[in-house]
N, C-alpha and C positions, 0 to 999 in steps of 0.2 A: 323730319320737319326742319325747314331752314331757320336761320337766325332771324329774330325780330329786327326790323329795320326802323331806326328813329332818325328824324331829320331835325337839324337845328337851322331854322330859317333866318337869314340875314337880309333884310330888305334894304336895297341900295337905290333910293330915289335919286334922280339926276336933277340938277338945276335946270337943265335944258338939253336939247338935242338938235343937231344940225340937219335933221330930216323933217319932212312935213307929212308924216303918216296921218291920214284923215281921221283915224279912229283914236288918236292919242291926244291928250290935252297938255302935253309938256310944251313949254315955251321954246321957240326956235332960237338957238344961239350957236355960235361957231365952235365953242369948246365944251366938253362934257366935264362935269364935276359933281360932287356930292357932299352932303354934310355928315355922312356916316364916318365915324372915327374908329381907329384901332381900339380905343378904350371901350367903345360901344360894342364892337365885335367880341372882345374878350369877355365883357360883362354878360352878353347874351349867351355865349358858349357856357360859361360857368353856371349861369342860372339854369340852363336846360340840363346840364350834366347832373345836377342834383335831383332831377325828377325821373331819371331813367332807372329801370330795375338793374340790379347788379349781375343779372344772368348773362349768358352768352348772347350778345347782341351786336348789331352793326350800327354805327353812328356816323352820320354824314352832315357836314356843314354845307349849306346851299346858299349861294348868293343869288337872290332874286331881284328883279327890277328892271331888266332890259339889257342894255348894251354895256356890260361890265368892261369889256376890253376896249371900249371907246373912252373910258375915263382916263384922266391924266395918269401916265405910267407910274409916277412916284406914289400916287394915291393907291393904285392897284397893288403896288409892292407892299405898302404899309398894311393894307387890309388883308392880303393873302398871307403875310408873315405870321399873323396870329393863329389861324387854323393849322398852318404848317407846323408851328411849334407843338400844338396839341397832337397832331398826327405823329410827329417824331417821338412824342412821349407815350404813344399808344393809347391816348385817351379818346381819339376819334379815328375813323377808318378811311373816310373819303371826303373829297372836296368837290363841289359842283358849282358851276356858274352858267349863266345864259348870256348870249350876245347876238349880234347881227352877223349874217353871212359875209358881209363886206368888211367886217372888223376882225377877220381871221387871215393870217399869213404865216409863213415859216418862223419869222422872228417872234411873233406873238405866241406861237405854240411852244417855241423853245423856252420863252419866258415863263409860260404857264406850267410847263413840265418842271422847271426849276423850283416852282413854288407848290409842287405836289398836287396839282389839279388832276382829278380823275375823269370827270364827266363834263362835257361841254354841250349845252343845248343851244340850238340855233332857232331864232324866231324867223321862220321861213314865211309863214302865213299862206302862200300860194306858190305853185310852180308854173302858173300861167302868166306869161310876161305882160299881157294886156291888163290883167287884174293887178299885178304889182305896180304897173305904171299908173293906173287910174286911182290907186290908193296911196300914191306918193311914197312908196317904200324906199326909193333911192338905190335899189339894187335890182339886178335881173336874175333870172333862173340859173344862168350859167355860173354865177358867183356862188349859188347854193351848192351846185354839184362840186365845184372846185373846193369850197370850204369843207364840205362833208368828206371828200376824199382825203384832204390834208389831215383833218382831225383823226381819221381812222389810220392813216399812214403813221402818224405820230403816237399811235397806241392810246389815244383817249377813247372813252366811250362816247358815242354820238347820240344826242337827243334832238328830236325835230318837233317843232310846234307849228300847227296849222290853224287858220281861222276859216270859219264857214260863213258864207253870206256877205262877203265883202262887195264893194261896188263892182259891178260887171261880172260877178261870180254866177255860176250856174251849177246845177247838180253834177253835170258831166265834168266840169272843170274841177270841182271838189274831189270827185272820184279819181280823176286824172292825177291830181296832186297826191292823193293817198297811194295810188299805185306806183308813182314815182318814188315816194317815201319807201315803199316796200323794196324797190330795187336797190335803194341805198343801204338797206339792212341796218337801221338804227338800233341802238340799245333800248330806246324808249321813245314814245310819242305822246304829245298832248294835243287835244282837240278843243278849240275855243270857238263857239258860235259868236259872231260879231254882235256887240252891244253898242247902242248909241249912248255915249258918255257926255256929260255936261262939258261945255266949253271946248268942244272939238269942231272941226270943219264938218264932220259927219252929222253933228247935231244941226248945223245950219242947213245942210242938204235935206235932212229929215223934215225939218220944220217948213221947208218950202216945197215939200213933196217931190224932191228929186232923188230921194233914197228911201227904199222900203226894206226894213229888216226882215229876216226870216220870222215866221210865226213860231211859237213854241212847238207846235205839232210838226212843222217842217224841219225844225232844227233837231228834234228828237229822232225823227225818221231817218234823216241823212246821217246823223251821228251813230245810230244803231247799225246802219249798213257799213259805215267805215270801221266801227269797232269790231264787227264780225270779220271784216276783211283783214284788219290788222291781226286779230287773234288767230285767224285761220292760217296766217303766215308767221306765227310764233313771235309777234312783236308786241311788247308790253305797252299798253295804253295807260299811263300813270295818272292822267287827269282828263276829264271831259267837263267843260264849263268852268267859268271863273268861280273861284271860292268866294262866298259871301264875306264881306267885311263891314265895318261901320259905314264905309262910303259906297262900296259896291253892293247896292241894293236899290230896289224901286223906292222912290221918294227921297233918295239921296242923290248919288251921282249917275245912276242908271236912268236915262230918259226913256228909252224904248229898246225893244229887242227881246230875244228868247232867253230871259233870265229866269232861273229857278234855283232856290237854295239847295235842292237835292237833284240837280240836273242829271247826274250820272245814274241815279236810281231810276229816273224816268226812262232813260235809254235802256238800261238792263231789263226793266219791266216790259218795255215795248218788244224786245227780242223774244222774251218768253211768250208774250201774247201772239206774236207771229207764228212761233213754233206750235203753240196749242191750237191756233186757228187751223193751221195746215193739217194737224193730226185729226182734230175733231171733224173737219170738213170731209176728210177721207173716210170717216166711219159714221157719217151722219145717219145712215139708215139703221145703224145698230144702236144708236143712242136712245131714241124715243124720249119720253118725258121721264128722265132717269136722274139719279145722283151720280155724278162723276167724282171719283176719288183719285187724288193725285198725291204721290209720295215723292219727296225730294230731299236733298241734303238740308239739314236744319239752317245752315248759313244762307241758303238761297230762298227761304220761304217768303221774306218780305218783297224780294224782287219779283217772284212769280205772282204773288197775290196782287201786287201793285199798290201804289199809295191810295189809302182810304178804300182798299179792296177794289180798285178800279178794274183790274183785269178780270177778277172773278165775276163782278156784276156785268161787265161787258159780254163775257162768254155765256153766262147764264141766260141773258136776254137774247143774244144772237141765236142760240141753239134751243131755246125753250126748255131749259133744264130745270129740274126741281132745285138742284143746288150743286155747287162744286165744293168739295171738302179737301183741304190740303193738309198733309201730314208730314212732319219733319222726322228724318231718321239719319242713319249713318251712311246712306248711299254715297257713291262716288259723286263728286260735284258736277260731273257732266251727264249724269243719268237722271231721267225723269220717268217715273212709273205711273201709268194711267190705267185705272180700273173702270170699265164700263160694263155693268152687269157681271156676267161670268167671264168677260174678255179682259185680258191684260196686255197692255202695250208698253214695251220698254224702249224708251227713246234715248239715244245718245245725242246730246246737245251738239257737240262738235261735229259729229257725222252728219246730223240733220242740217246744220248751218252750211256745211261744205256742199251738201246736195243743193240747197237753195241758192248758194252763190254760183254754182255751176250752171243751174237753170237760168239764172240771171245773165250770166256771161253768154250763154247760147242764144238767149233772146236778143241780146245786144247785137250779136253777130248777124242774126237773121233779120233784124229790123232795118 
């Protein structure tokens, strides 16, 4: 079993940004700054360190909030010096930050190497140039490829972030971006469905019916496809959907869009539903009005059952079953066992998804 991983998050909000991304509500100014201080960083690290178990663990300090390498260089130096000290003392293991693709060059990477940074995440959002342009990103796809290559050449771990349902986006364009991500072989990926946030240009477009966000169902479906695509290529998807906060919530700063406090679970549950539908459809003649028993690793029960037992109810109604009963045991996490009467079906989740993805690819070629 691998070491448990703990993250110490340092949120670095900017006073403003020189770019006009339609989904962002930061003021537009020419210089980037922040009110986060070295003292705050040190206090946050100390506070978190007291909460971690004393066992064999990995601790990472992560600077969140956008374009870290666009902040004034001296401020970057002051902020990074704190976790570097803890890293040299063996109290933390890694340092992570996120930034824009056009805020990466050789000098910046040499500077980050000097201050012990391990992981650099790029807010890419899309690799379709028309989508980047329509959403005011201020960089093109070529800058993403160049920055990603440089980051890997300098032996940093590369993280890539994409957004779904931007202005001018389509399902094909989202899948294209994901497939290009796979070619870049990142260490990790984040998937964020676009939300309409207060005081953004996107809110103005939404209110005058010039922008329509993805529905929750659409966002779950495309996220599920992308998650299986990444996982099938051994790429770790570390987040799907924005984390709820005091402000990131309906009735707060979220005006519209596919927000859900447990968005990833909806996605994982949808994947199980697709698998079970495929299996049950193929044996529909053998089911009858029967009880279907499913065994699965205990840690995956809630995802298979679905929130408020949605998957179970859906499948019972669709196939006219008496009931579906789910049992947790010590099965491999990729194995699903299905009992229908005297018949037993052992499903390998990864293999099944691979087959579905191959069928999808063949259908794309033939269409």
